[in-house]
C-alpha positions in Angstrom: -166.0 -63.4 -209.2 -168.4 -65.3 -207.8 -169.9 -63.8 -203.9 -171.9 -66.4 -201.4 -175.4 -64.9 -200.4 -178.0 -65.2 -198.5 -180.5 -62.7 -199.2 -182.5 -60.6 -202.3 -180.4 -57.1 -201.6 -177.2 -59.5 -200.4 -177.3 -61.0 -204.4 -178.5 -56.9 -205.5 -175.6 -55.7 -203.8 -173.2 -57.9 -205.6 -173.7 -58.3 -209.2 -174.0 -53.9 -208.2 -170.7 -54.7 -207.0 -169.1 -56.4 -210.5 -169.9 -60.3 -208.7 -169.8 -62.2 -211.8 -172.1 -65.1 -210.1 -173.5 -65.4 -207.2 -173.7 -68.4 -204.6 -176.8 -68.8 -202.7 -177.0 -70.5 -199.9 -178.9 -70.1 -196.1 -177.3 -69.8 -192.5 -174.0 -68.2 -194.2 -173.2 -68.6 -190.4 -173.4 -72.0 -190.4 -171.2 -72.1 -193.4 -173.8 -72.3 -195.8 -177.2 -75.0 -196.1 -180.0 -75.2 -199.0 -181.6 -72.1 -199.8 -185.4 -72.4 -200.5 -186.6 -72.3 -203.9 -188.7 -68.9 -202.6 -185.3 -67.5 -201.9 -184.1 -68.3 -205.5 -186.9 -67.5 -207.4 -187.3 -64.1 -206.0 -182.8 -63.6 -206.3 -183.9 -65.1 -210.2 -185.9 -62.2 -210.7 -184.0 -59.3 -209.6 -180.9 -60.0 -211.2 -179.5 -61.1 -213.8 -176.4 -63.2 -213.1 -176.0 -67.3 -212.5 -176.8 -68.0 -209.2 -175.3 -71.3 -208.1 -176.9 -73.5 -205.3 -175.5 -74.8 -201.9 -177.1 -78.5 -202.0 -176.6 -79.5 -197.9 -179.0 -79.8 -195.5 -177.2 -79.0 -192.5 -174.7 -77.2 -190.4 -171.7 -79.3 -189.1 -169.3 -81.9 -190.8 -169.7 -83.3 -194.5 -170.7 -86.5 -193.6 -174.4 -87.2 -193.9 -176.9 -90.0 -192.9 -178.6 -91.5 -195.8 -181.6 -89.6 -195.4 -179.5 -86.5 -195.4 -178.5 -87.3 -198.7 -182.5 -88.8 -200.2 -182.7 -85.2 -198.7 -180.0 -83.4 -200.9 -181.5 -85.6 -204.3 -184.1 -84.0 -204.0 -183.4 -80.2 -203.4 -181.1 -80.5 -206.1 -183.8 -81.4 -208.4 -186.8 -78.6 -206.8 -184.2 -76.4 -207.0 -182.9 -77.2 -210.5 -186.9 -77.2 -211.4 -186.8 -73.7 -210.0 -184.0 -72.0 -212.0 -180.6 -72.6 -210.1 -177.8 -71.8 -212.4 -175.1 -74.8 -211.3 -175.5 -76.5 -208.4 -172.6 -76.3 -204.8 -172.1 -79.6 -203.4 -169.3 -81.2 -201.2 -169.4 -85.0 -199.5 -166.7 -86.6 -197.1 -166.1 -89.9 -196.2 -165.5 -90.7 -192.2 -161.1 -90.3 -192.8 -162.0 -87.1 -194.7 -161.8 -88.5 -198.2 -164.0 -87.4 -200.9 -167.1 -89.5 -200.7 -166.8 -90.0 -205.1 -169.2 -92.3 -205.2 -172.4 -89.6 -204.0 -170.7 -86.8 -205.4 -171.3 -88.5 -208.5 -174.4 -89.5 -208.1 -176.0 -85.7 -207.3 -173.1 -84.4 -210.5 -175.6 -86.9 -212.7 -178.9 -85.5 -211.2 -177.7 -81.9 -211.8 -176.4 -82.5 -215.3 -176.8 -80.9 -217.9 -176.2 -77.9 -215.0 -172.9 -77.1 -213.8 -171.4 -78.9 -210.2 -168.9 -76.7 -207.9 -167.6 -78.9 -205.3 -167.1 -76.7 -201.3 -164.7 -76.5 -199.2 -166.0 -79.4 -197.5 -162.8 -81.1 -199.2 -161.7 -83.0 -196.4 -157.8 -84.7 -196.2 -157.7 -85.0 -200.0 -156.3 -81.8 -202.0 -156.4 -82.6 -205.4 -159.3 -82.5 -206.5 -159.2 -84.5 -209.7 -157.9 -87.9 -208.1 -161.5 -88.2 -206.3 -162.7 -88.1 -209.6 -161.2 -90.6 -210.8 -161.8 -93.7 -207.9 
């Protein structure tokens, strides 16, 4: 079981409750945004389960500007350096389909870490079809 958390206390409690890993976010009320490196580091020191970090510069939709995408790439590299065990992404196009090119770019930057696709799946419910685009 994976549990979404936004604090050290929540991560510790998730582990005690049997979580196999946590998805670390900031601002869960906005659907989750990128956490701080300090939060990741402290949770890694306080738990013994994998921590996957959300890469999302703001709440709202999953349509990101060029500048927001640059922030996502920078945040990904920083959180990777701080010991993230995996990353969580989700990027859409204006028509509601997955932005496969940008997702691939983040996946490549994340290597060798695993990447989970976030709920921003839009109209394309076949999660494998976009990968072949």
